RODO-2510 file (C-alpha; in nm, 4 decimals, decimal comma):
residues 425
     n   res          X          Y          Z
     1     m     0,0000     0,0000     0,0000
     2     r     0,1496     0,3328    -0,1074
     3     n    -0,1105     0,5863     0,0003
     4     l    -0,2639     0,5223     0,3432
     5     t    -0,4862     0,8320     0,3305
     6     l    -0,6340     0,7279    -0,0042
     7     h    -0,6820     0,3681     0,1120
     8     r    -0,8645     0,4700     0,4300
     9     a    -1,0853     0,7221     0,2504
    10     l    -1,1864     0,4828    -0,0282
    11     e    -1,2407     0,1935     0,2124
    12     q    -1,4813     0,3985     0,4242
    13     y    -1,6560     0,5249     0,1117
    14     a    -1,6917     0,1694    -0,0242
    15     v    -1,8354     0,0504     0,3099
    16     d    -2,0865     0,3371     0,3145
    17     a    -2,1737     0,2834    -0,0523
    18     a    -2,2314    -0,0862     0,0149
    19     g    -2,4867     0,0044     0,2799
    20     r    -2,6672     0,2541     0,0573
    21     l    -2,6726     0,0258    -0,2482
    22     s    -2,7903    -0,2699    -0,0395
    23     a    -3,0766    -0,0571     0,0908
    24     e    -3,1690     0,0408    -0,2654
    25     a    -3,1744    -0,3227    -0,3757
    26     a    -3,3746    -0,4273    -0,0684
    27     s    -3,6362    -0,1621    -0,1431
    28     g    -3,7052    -0,3183    -0,4833
    29     a    -3,4548    -0,1507    -0,7172
    30     e    -3,3538    -0,4089    -0,9767
    31     i    -3,0046    -0,4664    -1,1086
    32     p    -3,0126    -0,4925    -1,4899
    33     f    -2,8697    -0,8044    -1,6565
    34     e    -2,7359    -0,9023    -1,9939
    35     v    -2,7192    -1,2466    -2,1502
    36     v    -2,3691    -1,3619    -2,2389
    37     a    -2,2382    -1,6800    -2,3966
    38     e    -1,9588    -1,8697    -2,2267
    39     r    -1,7828    -2,1753    -2,3641
    40     g    -1,7364    -2,4636    -2,1314
    41     g    -1,5586    -2,7863    -2,2085
    42     g    -1,7957    -2,8758    -2,4941
    43     r    -1,8763    -2,7235    -2,8298
    44     v    -2,2147    -2,5872    -2,7265
    45     p    -2,2017    -2,2402    -2,5652
    46     l    -2,3571    -2,1899    -2,2261
    47     y    -2,5752    -1,8844    -2,1824
    48     c    -2,5878    -1,7050    -1,8519
    49     y    -2,7023    -1,3777    -1,7031
    50     r    -2,4411    -1,1210    -1,6019
    51     p    -2,5452    -0,8426    -1,3652
    52     l    -2,4751    -0,4912    -1,4956
    53     t    -2,3604    -0,3692    -1,1567
    54     a    -2,1675    -0,0719    -1,2962
    55     e    -2,4812     0,0594    -1,4665
    56     f    -2,6799     0,0226    -1,1434
    57     i    -2,4108     0,2179    -0,9579
    58     r    -2,3842     0,4865    -1,2270
    59     t    -2,7527     0,5775    -1,1966
    60     r    -2,7108     0,6240    -0,8201
    61     m    -2,3912     0,8276    -0,8027
    62     g    -2,5942     1,1372    -0,7176
    63     a    -2,7301     0,9687    -0,4054
    64     l    -2,3858     0,8293    -0,3178
    65     s    -2,2388     1,1801    -0,3302
    66     g    -2,4434     1,2582    -0,0194
    67     l    -2,2588     1,0031     0,1925
    68     r    -2,0515     1,1507     0,4751
    69     s    -1,7390     0,9757     0,3463
    70     h    -1,7777     1,1131    -0,0059
    71     g    -1,5942     1,4388     0,0618
    72     a    -1,2900     1,2664     0,2138
    73     a    -1,2716     1,0265    -0,0815
    74     m    -1,2881     1,3161    -0,3280
    75     r    -1,0142     1,5082    -0,1439
    76     a    -0,7886     1,2031    -0,1314
    77     l    -0,8305     1,1434    -0,5053
    78     a    -0,7778     1,5130    -0,5822
    79     d    -0,4250     1,4825    -0,4414
    80     c    -0,3408     1,2025    -0,6879
    81     e    -0,1998     1,2330    -1,0344
    82     g    -0,2680     0,9651    -1,2938
    83     l    -0,6480     0,9536    -1,2658
    84     d    -0,6764     0,9951    -1,6436
    85     r    -0,4617     0,6853    -1,6894
    86     y    -0,6878     0,4825    -1,4595
    87     l    -1,0033     0,6014    -1,6380
    88     s    -0,8517     0,5287    -1,9788
    89     e    -0,7603     0,1752    -1,8757
    90     h    -1,1260     0,1141    -1,7890
    91     g    -1,2573     0,2664    -2,1108
    92     a    -1,4044     0,5750    -1,9429
    93     p    -1,3952     0,9026    -2,1388
    94     p    -1,1503     1,1728    -2,0258
    95     a    -1,2878     1,4275    -1,7795
    96     p    -1,2326     1,8015    -1,8429
    97     d    -1,1454     1,9029    -1,4868
    98     r    -1,0154     1,7575    -1,1618
    99     r    -1,3509     1,7324    -0,9850
   100     l    -1,5131     1,5447    -1,2719
   101     r    -1,2090     1,3157    -1,2899
   102     c    -1,2511     1,2349    -0,9207
   103     d    -1,6259     1,1704    -0,9679
   104     a    -1,5575     0,9417    -1,2631
   105     t    -1,2831     0,7591    -1,0728
   106     l    -1,5164     0,6890    -0,7788
   107     e    -1,7777     0,5515    -1,0189
   108     v    -1,5298     0,3229    -1,1943
   109     f    -1,3736     0,2144    -0,8648
   110     l    -1,7091     0,1150    -0,7121
   111     g    -1,7860    -0,0751    -1,0299
   112     c    -1,4657    -0,2760    -0,9734
   113     v    -1,5381    -0,3330    -0,6034
   114     f    -1,8842    -0,4773    -0,6779
   115     s    -1,8079    -0,6216    -1,0219
   116     d    -2,0284    -0,9144    -1,1373
   117     r    -2,2149    -0,9324    -0,8076
   118     t    -2,5856    -0,9367    -0,7418
   119     g    -2,5460    -0,8177    -0,3833
   120     f    -2,3662    -0,5233    -0,2301
   121     g    -2,2249    -0,6578     0,0932
   122     f    -1,8768    -0,5221     0,1566
   123     e    -1,6127    -0,7841     0,0741
   124     p    -1,2657    -0,6833     0,2014
   125     a    -1,0818    -0,9110    -0,0435
   126     q    -1,2594    -0,7638    -0,3463
   127     f    -1,2001    -0,4116    -0,2184
   128     e    -0,8279    -0,4773    -0,1734
   129     a    -0,8006    -0,6207    -0,5231
   130     a    -0,9728    -0,3168    -0,6726
   131     y    -0,7594    -0,0815    -0,4658
   132     a    -0,4353    -0,2565    -0,5641
   133     e    -0,5321    -0,2140    -0,9288
   134     l    -0,6019     0,1569    -0,8723
   135     e    -0,2661     0,2146    -0,7041
   136     r    -0,0770     0,0309    -0,9762
   137     s    -0,2367     0,2581    -1,2321
   138     l    -0,1791     0,5790    -1,0339
   139     y     0,1825     0,5155    -0,9392
   140     e     0,3160     0,3241    -1,2383
   141     g     0,6684     0,4432    -1,3102
   142     h     0,6818     0,6455    -0,9882
   143     c     0,7498     0,5853    -0,6222
   144     t     0,5765     0,7221    -0,3153
   145     a     0,7953     0,9079    -0,0680
   146     t     0,6609     0,9321     0,2873
   147     v     0,7982     1,1435     0,5721
   148     i     0,6469     1,1428     0,9209
   149     a     0,7242     1,3380     1,2383
   150     p     0,5631     1,3719     1,5816
   151     l     0,3506     1,6850     1,6156
   152     e     0,3553     1,7762     1,9837
   153     g     0,0819     1,9814     2,1474
   154     v    -0,2068     1,8492     1,9337
   155     v    -0,4458     1,5692     2,0294
   156     l    -0,6794     1,4168     1,7713
   157     a    -0,9773     1,2070     1,8747
   158     s    -0,9492     0,8303     1,8382
   159     g    -0,9816     0,7260     1,4750
   160     d    -0,9458     1,0794     1,3389
   161     e    -0,7288     1,1873     1,0499
   162     l    -0,7058     1,5377     0,9030
   163     s    -0,6145     1,5588     0,5358
   164     l    -0,4755     1,9008     0,4417
   165     g    -0,4234     1,8389     0,0688
   166     n    -0,1153     1,7840    -0,1458
   167     g    -0,0360     1,4629     0,0411
   168     l    -0,0155     1,6387     0,3775
   169     s    -0,2158     1,5122     0,6753
   170     l    -0,2328     1,4872     1,0529
   171     v    -0,2893     1,1331     1,1779
   172     r    -0,3066     0,9652     1,5167
   173     g    -0,0008     0,7457     1,5347
   174     d    -0,1996     0,4305     1,6104
   175     l    -0,3605     0,4582     1,2658
   176     l    -0,0221     0,3914     1,1034
   177     p     0,0344     0,0279     1,2004
   178     d     0,3814     0,0047     1,0479
   179     a     0,5123     0,3387     1,1773
   180     p     0,8200     0,3229     1,4033
   181     a     0,7316     0,2903     1,7704
   182     d     0,9566     0,5862     1,8584
   183     a     0,7477     0,8045     1,6295
   184     v     0,4104     0,6898     1,7629
   185     w     0,4738     0,6706     2,1357
   186     g     0,6204     0,9406     2,3558
   187     d     0,6290     0,9640     2,7339
   188     g     0,2533     0,9319     2,7844
   189     d     0,0061     0,6488     2,7334
   190     e    -0,1679     0,8090     2,4341
   191     p    -0,0290     0,7821     2,0804
   192     r     0,1172     1,0991     1,9371
   193     t    -0,0301     1,2942     1,6515
   194     l     0,1915     1,2549     1,3459
   195     a     0,2461     1,5001     1,0636
   196     v     0,2561     1,2920     0,7448
   197     l     0,3693     1,3966     0,3984
   198     a     0,3236     1,1340     0,1256
   199     f     0,3643     1,2233    -0,2383
   200     e     0,4367     1,0694    -0,5729
   201     q     0,8010     1,1303    -0,6529
   202     g     0,9437     1,1305    -1,0016
   203     p     1,3100     1,1594    -1,1001
   204     a     1,3024     1,5398    -1,1087
   205     e     1,1112     1,5939    -0,7844
   206     r     1,2669     1,7805    -0,4918
   207     p     1,4074     1,5704    -0,2042
   208     p     1,1230     1,4481     0,0188
   209     v     1,2865     1,5600     0,3452
   210     e     1,3245     1,9137     0,2107
   211     a     0,9580     1,9165     0,1084
   212     a     0,8599     1,7792     0,4496
   213     r     1,0503     2,0504     0,6381
   214     e     0,8606     2,3190     0,4482
   215     s     0,5220     2,1471     0,4816
   216     f     0,5605     2,0724     0,8534
   217     a     0,6701     2,4317     0,9216
   218     r     0,3500     2,5518     0,7528
   219     i     0,1434     2,3246     0,9773
   220     l     0,3191     2,4628     1,2837
   221     s     0,2567     2,8220     1,1735
   222     a    -0,1105     2,7535     1,1007
   223     l    -0,1683     2,5908     1,4399
   224     r    -0,0071     2,8834     1,6209
   225     l    -0,2439     3,1195     1,4434
   226     y    -0,5488     2,8952     1,4847
   227     s    -0,5394     2,8566     1,8599
   228     r    -0,3239     2,9485     2,1541
   229     g    -0,1073     2,6571     2,2578
   230     g     0,2413     2,5126     2,2658
   231     y     0,3126     2,3273     1,9416
   232     a     0,6278     2,1631     1,8119
   233     v     0,7413     1,9306     1,5361
   234     g     0,9955     1,6749     1,6512
   235     p     1,3515     1,7513     1,5382
   236     v     1,3823     1,3954     1,4051
   237     g     1,1487     1,2383     1,1524
   238     w     1,1274     0,9126     0,9614
   239     a     1,1245     0,8675     0,5850
   240     r     1,0835     0,5803     0,3421
   241     t     1,0192     0,5113    -0,0240
   242     d     0,7201     0,2952    -0,1188
   243     a     0,6980     0,0117     0,1368
   244     g     1,0695     0,0138     0,2194
   245     s     1,2252     0,0428     0,5632
   246     w     1,1894     0,3583     0,7695
   247     r     1,5062     0,5633     0,8249
   248     t     1,5561     0,8542     1,0626
   249     v     1,6053     1,1970     0,9066
   250     p     1,6880     1,5355     1,0663
   251     l     1,4082     1,7888     1,0248
   252     g     1,5142     2,0857     1,2350
   253     v     1,1588     2,2233     1,2576
   254     a     1,1295     2,4254     1,5769
   255     g     0,8646     2,4574     1,8426
   256     r     0,8192     2,4609     2,2176
   257     p     0,5640     2,2031     2,3367
   258     r     0,3623     2,2987     2,6437
   259     q     0,0019     2,2003     2,7060
   260     r    -0,1773     1,9645     2,4677
   261     t    -0,4617     2,1142     2,2634
   262     p    -0,7442     1,8739     2,1688
   263     i    -0,8892     1,9082     1,8200
   264     g    -1,2457     1,7765     1,8181
   265     r    -1,4144     1,6153     1,5220
   266     d    -1,6379     1,9187     1,4828
   267     q    -1,3257     2,1321     1,4311
   268     l    -1,1603     1,9261     1,1574
   269     d    -1,3280     2,0935     0,8586
   270     e    -1,2748     2,4374     1,0104
   271     l    -0,9062     2,3693     1,0744
   272     r    -0,8598     2,2240     0,7253
   273     t    -1,0057     2,5379     0,5658
   274     f    -0,8066     2,7645     0,7964
   275     c    -0,4765     2,5914     0,7139
   276     r    -0,5392     2,6417     0,3435
   277     l    -0,6220     3,0094     0,3899
   278     v    -0,3171     3,0984     0,5967
   279     s    -0,0812     2,8972     0,3747
   280     r    -0,1292     3,1527     0,0975
   281     p     0,1485     3,4118     0,0498
   282     a     0,1236     3,7090     0,2854
   283     p    -0,0323     4,0108     0,1090
   284     s     0,2467     4,2456     0,2234
   285     p     0,6127     4,2189     0,3310
   286     e     0,5234     4,3819     0,6630
   287     l     0,2710     4,1084     0,7362
   288     e     0,5202     3,8372     0,6457
   289     w     0,7838     3,9946     0,8719
   290     a     0,5362     4,0335     1,1584
   291     l     0,4346     3,6691     1,1273
   292     a     0,7988     3,5654     1,1581
   293     r     0,8385     3,7766     1,4732
   294     f     0,5178     3,6314     1,6173
   295     e     0,6545     3,2809     1,5634
   296     m     0,9803     3,3795     1,7322
   297     g     0,7725     3,4853     2,0304
   298     c     0,6062     3,1431     2,0338
   299     e     0,9530     2,9902     2,0771
   300     r     1,0431     3,1916     2,3869
   301     a     1,0447     3,0425     2,7329
   302     d     1,0406     3,3860     2,9024
   303     p     0,7134     3,5784     2,8485
   304     l     0,8972     3,9126     2,8613
   305     e     1,1208     3,8052     2,5728
   306     a     0,8091     3,7076     2,3809
   307     l     0,6655     4,0506     2,4647
   308     s     0,9446     4,2209     2,2708
   309     d     0,8877     3,9941     1,9695
   310     n     0,5146     4,0653     1,9722
   311     l     0,5619     4,4407     2,0098
   312     l     0,8082     4,4428     1,7195
   313     a     0,5500     4,2601     1,5070
   314     l     0,2723     4,5037     1,6029
   315     r     0,4936     4,8052     1,5370
   316     a     0,5708     4,6743     1,1889
   317     l     0,1971     4,6472     1,1212
   318     l     0,0546     4,9481     1,3068
   319     e     0,3317     5,1944     1,3922
   320     p     0,5603     5,2511     1,0906
   321     e     0,6432     5,6001     1,2252
   322     g     0,8349     5,4363     1,5104
   323     p     0,7694     5,3930     1,8849
   324     a     0,8206     5,7625     1,9541
   325     s     0,4957     5,8403     1,7731
   326     g     0,2919     5,6616     2,0412
   327     r     0,0296     5,5524     1,7864
   328     l     0,0414     5,1780     1,8500
   329     a    -0,1940     5,1615     2,1488
   330     q    -0,4774     5,3566     1,9830
   331     r    -0,4522     5,1757     1,6504
   332     l    -0,4502     4,8354     1,8154
   333     a    -0,7467     4,9251     2,0340
   334     v    -0,9614     5,0572     1,7498
   335     i    -0,9125     4,7321     1,5538
   336     c    -0,9381     4,4765     1,8341
   337     a    -1,1803     4,6253     2,0887
   338     s    -1,5407     4,7313     2,0967
   339     v    -1,6098     5,1018     2,1305
   340     a    -1,6670     5,0732     2,5044
   341     e    -1,3405     4,8812     2,5589
   342     r    -1,1053     5,0835     2,3382
   343     a    -0,9727     5,3180     2,6052
   344     a    -0,9047     5,0331     2,8481
   345     l    -0,7242     4,8263     2,5827
   346     a    -0,5150     5,1265     2,4769
   347     h    -0,4155     5,1747     2,8407
   348     r    -0,3150     4,8090     2,8798
   349     t    -0,1154     4,8208     2,5572
   350     a     0,0728     5,1279     2,6820
   351     h     0,1405     4,9335     3,0018
   352     a     0,2824     4,6468     2,7928
   353     v     0,5201     4,8944     2,6274
   354     s     0,6357     5,0105     2,9699
   355     l     0,6936     4,6481     3,0731
   356     e     0,9222     4,6052     2,7738
   357     r     1,1202     4,9137     2,8736
   358     a     1,1558     4,7718     3,2257
   359     a     1,2789     4,4404     3,0873
   360     i     1,5334     4,6175     2,8662
   361     a     1,6563     4,8071     3,1709
   362     g     1,6979     4,4774     3,3569
   363     l     1,4165     4,5460     3,6011
   364     g     1,1940     4,2576     3,4950
   365     a     0,8199     4,2559     3,5569
   366     a     0,7773     4,4216     3,8940
   367     d     0,3997     4,3945     3,9194
   368     t     0,2066     4,0698     3,9448
   369     g    -0,0421     4,1793     3,6783
   370     a     0,2146     4,1663     3,4001
   371     e     0,1383     3,8173     3,2730
   372     p    -0,2267     3,8761     3,1688
   373     i    -0,1227     4,1942     2,9862
   374     v     0,1542     4,0126     2,7997
   375     e    -0,0846     3,7298     2,7071
   376     e    -0,3535     3,9715     2,5897
   377     l    -0,1065     4,1480     2,3617
   378     a    -0,0073     3,8144     2,2069
   379     e    -0,3744     3,7225     2,1540
   380     n    -0,4467     4,0537     1,9816
   381     l    -0,1470     4,0074     1,7536
   382     r    -0,2625     3,6530     1,6733
   383     a    -0,6104     3,7837     1,5882
   384     i    -0,4772     4,0552     1,3568
   385     l    -0,2390     3,8196     1,1778
   386     r    -0,5077     3,5558     1,1416
   387     d    -0,7677     3,7914     1,0019
   388     a    -0,5247     3,9702     0,7715
   389     l    -0,3919     3,6435     0,6271
   390     c    -0,7451     3,5089     0,5795
   391     g    -0,8513     3,8278     0,4019
   392     h    -1,0896     3,9543     0,6703
   393     l    -0,8809     4,2691     0,7214
   394     r    -0,7424     4,4823     0,4440
   395     p    -0,3613     4,4696     0,4062
   396     d    -0,3205     4,8432     0,4838
   397     l    -0,3783     4,8043     0,8562
   398     v    -0,2478     5,1522     0,9412
   399     g    -0,4901     5,3137     0,6973
   400     f    -0,7733     5,0950     0,8224
   401     a    -0,7070     5,1870     1,1870
   402     d    -0,6692     5,5582     1,1098
   403     d    -0,9975     5,5575     0,9167
   404     l    -1,1737     5,4095     1,2195
   405     l    -1,0084     5,6628     1,4501
   406     a    -1,1108     5,9483     1,2188
   407     q    -1,4705     5,8277     1,2186
   408     a    -1,4696     5,8075     1,5979
   409     a    -1,3246     6,1578     1,6249
   410     g    -1,5771     6,2975     1,3781
   411     v    -1,9039     6,1630     1,5145
   412     g    -1,8346     6,0696     1,8746
   413     s    -1,7303     5,7318     2,0003
   414     e    -2,0722     5,6420     2,1406
   415     a    -2,2332     5,6706     1,7948
   416     v    -1,9716     5,4891     1,5904
   417     a    -2,1168     5,1679     1,4453
   418     v    -1,7885     5,0346     1,3063
   419     g    -1,6042     4,8708     1,5911
   420     a    -1,9077     4,8211     1,8110
   421     e    -1,7887     4,4618     1,8069
   422     p    -1,4222     4,3627     1,7730
   423     v    -1,3107     4,3581     1,4112
   424     a    -1,0462     4,0891     1,4667
   425     v    -1,1860     3,7510     1,5663
***
């Protein structure tokens, strides 16, 4: 087996389709037949009825598209090249776009799983034979490179897997039965979450470990923006080609694991969409630079060191005139706070700036209320970065904040509708 994600998605889809098709047949839907002649040992042909299972399935693909497992199967196929080759081998016409190719592939594949049968009970042996044929067609002349690494700080529910596209996924380690034990099991009793990159590699493809470093770093960045937590990708990963032996590889992806953040099943689609949004190029160099500083802050053990990173990021986004202008606190407040809370947030932001000055002077955080202020600043930066990268805030954050401040100054803060609720989520 070369593609675990594809295998799991198609197996679940085939099981669900078996249930739906069996229900259709039980309710009276008839499978069409054709009469065919077969030669036995004698000269006289034997005539028999052959069920046209593929035709029965084809007329019900619309209903099968409503199965819960349909979306995962489509996403897994969308990551595969060579679908045209598979369809051609089965005499299916070429499809004009990727979605139609995936639809046609599911139809042909189900036809193979239930070929020449009058019932639709799920038969594991027939599924595996059909799947082996599909993989041979998809990966002929290529090999599949797989790189895995522990992703600390994330807990997926039992049986869950999150496909992020382009062969990238998050998987509970116990779902990879042949994964190295050191990758799956850490210090606790629960299996780790693994970052998995599996892709078809041709002779001219980039080295898989290099591709994995970049992909795993993107996952880490997306998680830091998605939710507060301590995330890390293990410095050592494991790689293999096709079904060969696993070998350890250095990854060098950073992170500082702290508490473990559970990702519920109801969050998987949201997180998948979010990861795709924030993986797009930053709309401005300032935003890209601020994101890098934010991630540096996530690496710090000392909150006051992280405070400096976060203030540098916010100044790049909201205070290009420099700290002497004193504009940061107001601009941050007008974007992140409701009208009633703006003054208080501006005051706390100014306090955060004074805490940084104290840290630079070697005084540390003298007051016990420093930690909540430092954490709030980090959360506001996370919200601005997240919304700007997702397109919910316009790239010119300074202009946006100044427009809101001008409106407030012109009509009175109590009457300003914009900002009555926080703009950044």
